[in-house]
N, C-alpha and C positions, 0 to 999 in steps of 0.2 A: 504493499500500499504506499501509496505516495500522497499524504495530507497536507503540502505545503502550505503555510501563512503567508499569502504574498500578499501585498496592498495593492488593492484596483482602484482607481476614482471611480466609482460609477454609482451605485445604488441605491436606493430604496426610498422610495416614494412610497413611503407609505401613505407618499400621494398618489400614496398610495393612490390608490387613487384612480381612479374612473371609474366606470360606470359598470355598476350591478343592476342590470335590467331585471335581476333576479327580484322576486316576490312581486315584481309590476312592470310590464311594460308600459300603462298607460297611466303612471304615477296613483292608480289605486291600491287600496292593500288586499293586496292576494298573496297566499303563500308561492312559494316558488312551484313549480309545475314537479310533478313527481310523476316518474315513468312508472309503467306498469310492472315491472319488477324491478328488485335491486337485486346487484351481485356481491355477493362474499365469494372469494374465492382463494386458495392457498397460493396459487402460482399463476398472476394476472398478467406476466410478463407477454411483450410481443415474441412472434417465433423467432428463435434464435438461427438463422443462417447461415452462419460460421462460425467455427473455434478457434477461427486464427485470433493469436493476440492482437488488443488495439487497447489505446491509451486517449481517456476522455478528458479533456479539463472540464471542471464543474464549480460554480460558485458553491462557498459555504456561507459564512457568518457577515455580519455586520461588523468591520474594524471595531475593535476597543470591547467585544465579548469578551464574557470571562475565560479563563484557562477551562473551567469545568463546561463550560458551552461546548468550546473547541474538541474537550474530549469526546462527551457524547455524540457530536459530529463525527469523530474520527470512528468513533465504534460502528456507528452507521455506514462508514464507510468497509469497513473490516467486513463486517456481514453482508455487505455488497459484494464483495470481492470474493467471498466465501462461498457465495452463492453463483457468479459468473465468474469462475479461475482464468476465463481465457481476456477480461477486462482489467484495466490498472485505471485508479481514481487519481486524479492530482487535482487538489482544490485551490481554490483563490479568494480572500476575502473581498467581499463586496459590498457597494454600498451604492444604489441608482442616485447619480446625481443627473439633473436633466440638461445642465450647460456642459456638460462633459460626455456622456453618453454616446452622442452622436460622433462624435472625435473618436471616442474610442471603438468604436464598432466598426467604422469605415477605416481605422487603422491596424486594426485587427490582434487588440490586445485584450478582446473578451475573452471569456473562457466558451468552449462548446457548447455547454449550457448556460443558462442565464435568464434574468428574472426581471420582467418589465409590469409597469402599470396596465392594467387594462386601457388605460387612454392611450397608451402609444403602440396598441397593436395594431390596430389598421395601417398609419401611418406605415412601420416598417415593413409589414406586407406588400404595402401599395410600393414600396421603394425597392422591392426583392431584396431585405435583409435578413429576413427568415427562412429558414427551412421548409421544405413542403414537405410535412411529416404525415400528409393524411393518409396515407397508405399504412403507415404503420400505427398511426393512432386508431383506424379501425379494426385493427387484429386485437386491440384490447378489450376484454369481455365486458368492461363494463362501459363502453363507449355510448351506446345508445341510450344510457340511463344520467347524462347530463342535464341540468335544466338548459333546454336551448339558448334560453334569453342570456343566461350566464356564457354558453359553450362561443357564442357568435363575436365575443370579444375577441377571441384569438382565431375566427374565421376571415379568409378573404373575399372580395367580391365573388370569386369564382365557385363560394360556399366549400371550397376546401380548406382543411386545418391544418395551420402553420404554427399556433402555441395553445397549449394546453392550462386553462385554468385550474388554478391548484389553492386560492382562498380568494375571500369575500369578504366583504365588511359595511360596516355603517356607522356612520359617525357619531360616537358618543360625547358625554360631557364627562370629563374625568377629573377627579376632585379628591383632593387631601383631607382624608378623614382626621388625621391630628388635628391641623392647623383650623376646622371646622369647630373641634371641642375647645381648643385653645382660645376660638373666639365666641365660646358659647352658644354655638349651635350645633343643631343636632344631626350628626352625621349619618343617621338611619333616616331621616329627611330632607334628601337632597331637594334642590331646588326644582320646582317643574313649569315657572314660568322665567322670563326674561326678567322682569321685573322681580323675582325673587333671587332670580342669579345678581342683579346689582345690586340688592340688599346685602344677600350675602358675600361678594365681594368686597363692599367696601366695611362690613363690621370684621372680615380676615386683616385687610390693609390696617385697620386702625387698632386692632387688638394684638396682632401678632407682629406688626411691621414688615410681613411679606406682601407680595403681589397678591390681591384677590382673584386676579384675573388677567390672563395673558393670552397673548395672540401671535401664531406664528406671522412671517411679514417678509422672507425673502426664499430664495431659490424654487418661486413659484409656488411655494407654500403659504404664503400670502392671499396669492389669488385663488389656489385653492378654497382655505378658510373661512374667505367672503364670499365663496360659492356656496360653502357651506350654510353659511348666515345666511345669504338669500334666497335660498331652498327654505328655510325653518321661518323666515317671513312672508313666504308666499310668493317671491319673483324667482325670476330665471335671468340669465345669461345670456344665452342663445334660444334661436327659433330652427327647430329645421324645416325649411320649407316645403321639403318631397318632392323637390326636384332636383337634387344636387347642389343647391345652394342653401346658403345659411345665411341668419341676419343677427347679428349683435343687437342683446336688449340688454347691456350691462347698465344703461342709465334707467332702472326701474324703481317702485316705489320698495322695493324690497330689499334691494340694495343700499339704497337710502337708508332704511330704516335701521341696518345692522349697522352701518358707519356712523351712523347718529349714536346708536347705543355704546359703540367703540369710545366716540367723543365724549359722550357724558362721563363714562367710569374714569375714562383720561382726566379730562381736565375741570370736571366739576366734582369727582369724587375723590379724585384722587388714589383710585385701587387699583393702577395696572403695573405699579411698579417702576422701574427705569431702566429696563431692557427693552427696546422696541425693534430688535434687530434677531429674533429668532426663526431657526427654520426646525425641521422636524427633529433631527439629531439634540439640538441644543435645548427644545424647549423639555422633553422627554427628562436630559439630563437633571435642569433646573427643577422640575416637577416630582423627581425622584429624590431631590436632596432636601425636599421640604421649601423651596421657595416659591411655590406657586399654589393657588388654592385651587384653579378651576381652568380649565383651557378644555377646546376640542378637538377632537381626532380620531383616528379609525378605531375599532374597537379591540383591536389586536394589541396593541401599545404596550400592555403589561407585559408580555414576554421580552420584549427589548430592554424594557428599563430593569426586569429581574437579571438577565442576560450581561446587558452593558452599563448598568447602573447601581444596581445589588439595591433598589429599593426596599424597603421596609414594607412586607406585605400589609401590615397592621394601619399603615397610613395611606391606601388604595381604596380608593371607593369610584364605580361607574354606573353613571345612570343616563338616561335618554336625555338627548338635547330637548327645550323646551320648541313648540312649534306655535306658530302666531299665524292664524289666517285661514281662509278655507282651501289654498292650494298650498301650504306649507307642507314640507317634507322634508325627509331624510337623505342625505346625500349618499350614495352607495357605491362601491367601488372593489376593487380587487387586483390580484396579480396574476401573472401568466408565466408558465415556464417555456421556453423558446431554444430553440438551437439555432447555431450561426448560419447561414444559408454557404457558409466556404467549407462546412463540415462533408465529407465524402460520405460513399453509400455505410460505408463498416463504422463510420464514428455515429452517424444519424441511428443505427440500430443498437448502437449500446449505450446512446445519450436516452434513446426511447426508453431501454430498460432501467435506466439511474432515474429519469422521469417517476414510472410506472413504481420503482419501489422506492425512492427516497420522499417524492412529493403527493402521491395518489395511495399508495397501499395504506396505511393508517386510516384512510379514510375509506376505503371499502372493503376492508381484509379484516376480518377479527385479530388473527394470528399476528397479523403486521401491526397492526394498531397495538395491542398487547405488547409485543417485543419492542416498539418504540418507547412507548408509554415507560417502559421498566427500565428502558436505556437513559431516558430522559429523566426519568426520579431518582435514578440512583446517583446521578450526578447533579440532583440538586436545582434541574431544570424545571420551567413551569410545564405543566400536565394540564390540561383543560381550561385554556383561556379560551373564553368566548368566540366562536364565528361566526357566519350566517353560512348555510348549506350552500356547496355547488351542485349537487344532486338535488336531494330532498330532503324536507325538514324531517322526514321521517326516519331516511337515514341517518343523518346527521344526529337524530336524538340517539337512535342505535349506536351509534360509534361510541357515544360520550355513555354509554350503558357498558362496554367494552370495556373501560379504563377506568370505570369509577374508581375501582380498588387503589390506583395510582395519581388522582388527580389532586393535586396540592397547592392551586391557586382558591385564593379567599373568595369562592363565588358566591356565598353570603353575604358579599360586601359588592356583589355585582347584579343582584336582583333588580334593581333599579332599570337597569339597563334589559336584562335578560328575561323578564317577565312582561317587558313590553314593546320590545323589539318588533317583534311579529305582528304588531297591532297596528303599527305606524307604515304608512306609505313612503316608499324607497324610492328615490328619484337617481336617475342617469346623471353622470357629470357630461358636460356640456362633449358633443362629438365631436367637431371638428376645430384644428389648430387648439387643442385643449390645453398643452402647456405654454403655446405662444400666447394664447389668451390671458393665462394664470401670470404670465410675465409679466404683463401688459397691468394688471390690476395691482401686482406686490407694490408700485410706487405709490399708489392710490390709499392702501393701508398703512402704509408707511407714514404719507404725509399727514392724515388722519389725527396720527399718535406723536408725532412730532411737532408739528405746528399747530397751535391755538386757534390761527385764524382760518385754518383750511378750509376752501369753498370744495364743499362735496358736489354741488351740480355740477360745478366747472372741472374736477377732477374727474370724474364719472363722463361727461360729456366727451372729454380727449379720450380717456379708455375706448369709450364704445367707438369714437371714429376710428382711431389704431388696429381696434379688433376686428372693426369691417372692412379695413385694407387688407389687412391678415385674410379674411376668409374671402374674399374675393378673388384672390391670387390665384 
């Protein structure tokens, strides 16, 4: 086994990010479509065509993850190599960063198997940068079990599969239970309205000296989270015209309400601290360190906080984001496992075995799920962090039952989310020029948090025009 820890400037957007059409393709409350049958198998891998030795390079964990997390990953590599004795796995640390991803991909520094958010799938497919894995995908016995709304994130216009969805999320409100207690708030009763978020943030700031509420603002995450807040206030930042064209609607009432809320917390309540240049990794770090009372992000970031930031589980709480308005909803997204278009047939076949083993096995096969949970639990890694199903809610619930003896995350502190998320409408991220649109909105969020006299109408008007130019190209 060759599991090296080489730094690669790439990945993670838990911007995350993009578009889970699951639960709802029309923004109404529906459970993900369930297939007629669910598949559990002890060997779900694609047919092995050759026993010739082959080496594949794969992504491992986010840089900065703990030694225990890397040890658990290496155990999984060992198990894979024991099963496929002709395949050698070399791993690279990986963090998806939108401003560097394209250059790394074009420059050939990406591994053979890598991860991208749903939002990037279609563009990479159109550019011919992802391998056509459709034939190999169809050999998987559970290929027909995917929620089709989720699977489409990895499909091209030709209907073929170029990337496989392996995780899905709905944005939640993360809160620090310890700061809630210190501020005289009940951590078992997190806020359910934006007015309550404001009141709780102010109490935390005044009584603990920490930021009551924080916001991502850079590396496209400001635009991402502004879109989250826009959806939560009933707005949209883009309209699909249904004819291959798109209209930017960033200058809408929902976005204005979201920005006015931030402006109030920042300049009237002084409850947002002093750091206004957060991205996904740095806001997770400060939250885990007890410097932030509340913020919004994907429901799955607890895993990163344990693996990279050593969070105290007692501090963590998760609830659904407040929704305000008839068209309000929760932004949903997810991540895809993809293979480089530069991979030859042998590497593609081996890569698909890795994707099946590492990403998918624990979701559809009881034996794989239990084996993975044992490894994770033995190295004190999170087991059972809430997720949204990529197959069906029923299969997801079944998979949680498989590993219930190994679950070590504080699920009782996440019921504000897990008890309610399936009753809320999930809304896709913008389809066209997603990351570019987010990049245009980053400066808007930054301006509102750093300039007391920032003109929200003017900022949104400019961003709207810039985004439309991008969409018209």
